[in-house]
C-alpha positions as CSV (number, residue, x, y, z in Angstrom):
1,X,-17.6,-4.2,8.7
2,X,-14.3,-4.5,7.6
3,X,-12.1,-2.3,5.0
4,X,-8.6,-2.8,3.6
5,X,-6.7,-0.1,2.6
6,X,-3.9,-0.6,0.2
7,X,-1.1,1.9,0.3
8,X,1.6,2.1,-2.4
9,X,4.4,4.7,-3.1
10,X,3.3,6.9,-6.1
11,X,5.0,6.6,-9.4
12,X,8.4,8.3,-9.7
13,X,9.0,7.8,-6.0
14,X,12.1,5.7,-5.5
15,X,11.3,2.3,-3.6
16,X,14.7,1.1,-1.9
17,X,12.6,-2.0,-0.2
18,X,11.3,-3.0,-3.7
19,X,14.6,-2.7,-5.1
20,X,16.3,-4.9,-2.2
21,X,13.2,-7.5,-2.8
22,X,14.1,-7.4,-6.6
23,X,17.7,-8.1,-6.0
24,X,17.1,-10.8,-3.5
25,X,14.5,-12.6,-5.7
26,X,17.6,-12.6,-8.5
27,X,20.1,-13.6,-5.9
28,X,17.7,-16.7,-5.2
29,X,17.6,-17.7,-8.8
30,X,14.1,-15.9,-9.7
31,X,14.5,-14.5,-13.4
32,X,12.1,-12.4,-15.2
33,X,11.5,-9.8,-12.5
34,X,11.7,-6.4,-14.0
35,X,10.8,-4.3,-11.1
36,X,9.3,-4.5,-7.8
37,X,7.1,-2.0,-5.6
38,X,6.5,-2.8,-2.1
39,X,3.4,-1.4,-0.2
40,X,1.2,-2.0,2.7
41,X,-2.2,-3.4,3.5
42,X,-4.1,-2.1,6.5
43,X,-7.1,-4.0,7.6
44,X,-9.6,-2.2,9.6
45,X,-12.5,-3.7,11.8
46,X,-15.2,-0.9,11.6
47,X,-18.3,-0.3,13.3
48,X,-21.5,-0.3,11.0
49,X,-22.3,2.9,9.7
50,X,-18.7,4.0,9.2
51,X,-18.6,5.6,5.6
52,X,-15.9,5.4,3.1
53,X,-15.4,9.0,3.4
54,X,-14.6,8.5,7.0
55,X,-12.0,6.0,6.2
56,X,-10.7,8.2,3.4
57,X,-10.3,10.9,6.2
58,X,-8.3,8.3,8.1
59,X,-6.0,7.7,5.3
60,X,-5.3,11.3,4.7
61,X,-4.6,12.0,8.2
62,X,-2.6,9.1,9.3
63,X,-2.5,5.9,7.4
64,X,-1.0,7.0,4.0
65,X,1.7,9.8,3.5
66,X,-0.2,11.5,0.6
67,X,2.8,13.3,-0.5
68,X,4.6,10.3,-1.5
69,X,1.9,7.6,-1.5
70,X,-1.3,6.9,-2.9
71,X,-4.0,4.7,-1.3
72,X,-7.1,2.7,-2.5
73,X,-10.1,1.5,-0.2
74,X,-11.6,-2.0,-0.2
75,X,-14.9,-2.5,1.8
76,X,-15.2,-6.1,2.4
């Protein structure tokens, strides 16, 4: 069983990496980019029977800083 966890900064939290990417895109001549938010994707190889609740617990305890980040679990 595999799962992907998508982690992003919550709305309202400054994203300096996203701002740097936006600036770099403009420097390279790409126009029309109003904003960039950067996050991370974590892929997990799990044993069969691992529940989505257990994955959520992994996110809450380690994979995401829930004070400033939100996460979404995708079982694939």
